[in-house]
N, C-alpha and C positions, 0 to 999 in steps of 0.2 A: 693493727700491725703491731707485732713485736719483732724485734731484731736481735739477733745476737751475732756478735764478734768472737769468732772461736780463737783458738791457741794459735800464735803466729810468732815470727821473729820479733824481739823485743826492739825498742828503740834504740837502745846503746849499742845493739849488734847490728841494727840494719844501716850499713853505710853504703850510699851509692854515688854513681858518678855524676858530673855535670849534666851528661844528655837527659838524665833521669829527673834531677831536681828541676830542670829547667822547664821540663813538662809539668811536675806538680805546680811551679810558680804560676803556670798558664790557666789552674782551674779558676772556677767561676767565684770563689770567695779568697778572702787573704789568707795564705797559707803559711805567713812568715813565721808564727808561733808553732809550727808543725816541723820545721827545719832547723836544724843547726849546722852551720857551715863551718868547715875545717879548715879551709885555706888552700887545700892543694887540689881545687877543684872536686871535692868530695863533700858530702853532706851526710848527718844522720837525720833519719826520717820517722816520725811519729805516725806510722801510717794507721795504728789504731785511732788516733785522734782524727785523722782525715776523714776515716769513715764514718766515724761517730758524727763529723760536723756535716757529711754530706747528708747522712739519715734525718739530723736535726733541720737542715735547710730544706728537706722534703716534707717536713711537717711531723716527723716521728716523734713524740715527746719523749724526753730523757728516761722518765719511767718506764718506757717501754723497750728501751735499750741496755742489752746485757752485755759486758765485755768482760770476756775471758782474759786473766792477765798472765796466763802460762806463757813463757817464752821458749818456743821451739828451738832455739840456738843453745840455750842453757843445756850443758849434758845431762842427760835423762834417758831412760829407756822406753818411757811412754810417747815421746813426740819425736818424729823424724825431722832434719832438718838437712837439706842438700849443702846449705854454705856451711854447715859444722862437719858432716860426714862425707861429703863428696861423692854420696850413693844415692840411688832412686830409693825412693819409700814412696808410701801413698798415705794420704788424708782423704777422709769423706766429709763432703759438706751437703746439706738438702735444705729443701724449702718445703714447708707443709702448709697446705691451707686446711683451717678447719671451720666449717660453717656453724655459726652460733644456734 
């Protein structure tokens, strides 16, 4: 198994409310290192880190995980961000099964 975590909103831009971070806190592993509490019932979330940890917990070795560090929130013409642009766009994800 090889896993690829694609472009996504960056940690410093991904601010969520209490309803979201409380759900993250209920995950099956210690999520404290993936949350930074801002004190106003908001938190920043490192969701790439959460996804990586979930893959590791499922037995996927780190050597099989690739993480694209592109931040969709940072102004650019290549990547859509509803949070940034307040307009709808499209991303594509896929899963490929390749028999050896």
